[in-house]
N, C-alpha and C positions, 0 to 999 in steps of 0.2 A: 504494500500500500504506500502511496505517496503521502507525505506529510504536508501540512500547510506551509512549513518553511521551504519545502521543495517547490511548491507553487509560487511562493514569493520570489524565487530566483528567476522565474520566467517573466520577461518584459513583453507583455502583450499591449500593443498600442494601436491607435487609430491613424489611418493615413488615407490620402486621396490619390487615386491612380491618375497620373498625368500623361502617360503614354502606354500603349499596348501594341506589340508587334508580334506577328506569327514567329514561331521558333521552329523552323524546319529541321534543325539538327537534333532536336529532342527525339527520344525513342517513341514516346507517346505524344499525341497532339497537345501542344501547349502554346502559351503566349509568354513573351518577355515583357514584364511589367516594370514601369518606373513609378515609384510611389513617393509622395511628399509626406513626411512625418513631422512637419513643422520644425520646431527647434532641434529635433533629432536629425534633421537633414533628409536628403533624397536617398532612397535605397532601391535596389533592383531585385526582382524575384521572377522565377520561372513558375508558372501556374498551369496545371492541367485542367483548365476550365472552359475548353472550347465547345463543349456540348450545349451549354446553356447561355453562353455569352459570345458576342462578336467582339472583335478588337475595338470597333467604334463605340459599342455600347458600354465599354468599361471606362472610357475617359470620363473623369469627373466623379466616378463612383467611389464612395468612401468605404474602406474595408478595415478588417481587423487582422493584425499580423504579429507574429513573434519576431522581435527585432534584435535579440541577443543570442541567437544560435551562431555557431561558427559559419563562416562563408562556405557554401557548397558549390563545387564545380559541376556543372551539367553540360556536357559536350564542351563547347568553346565559350560558355557563359558562366559568370560567377553570381550565384544567387545569394543575396545578403539578408534576406528575411523570408519568413514562411507565412504566406497568406493563408488564413484559416477558412475552412468550409466544412459543411456537412457532406459526408460521403454517402450517396444513395446506394441501394442494393446493386445497381448495375455499374458502380464505380464512378459515376459522374458526380461532380462536386457543385454544391450550391454555396456561394460565398456567405460568410458571416458578416453582418453589418449591424451598426447601432440602429436603434429605433428612430432616431432623428440625427441630422447632421450635427457634429460636434467639432471642436477644435482639433486639428491634426496633432498627433503626438500624445493625446490623452492616454493615460494608463487604464487598462481594463483590469478590473478586480473581481 
């Protein structure tokens, strides 16, 4: 079992997607996202969310992401954060979002 102190180590923050591009080098269909986390800066992420979202529909969408995992190399891309989503039975992902727009960089508790 994870403890509350384990949970406190994970930095889950709000951010707004400022660009989304197809990621043809990924093994599974994915986008390369650029996300604005306010005072925490701009971070990039690879996200396998092509089933429910077009690249164009992602621009301006506020998401929830883990920002303090180590950088992960995916093909020729370095993913700096992990965008969170609910994984459906067929493996497709539905993005987690706040109930209303909030300031970028706010911590999720």
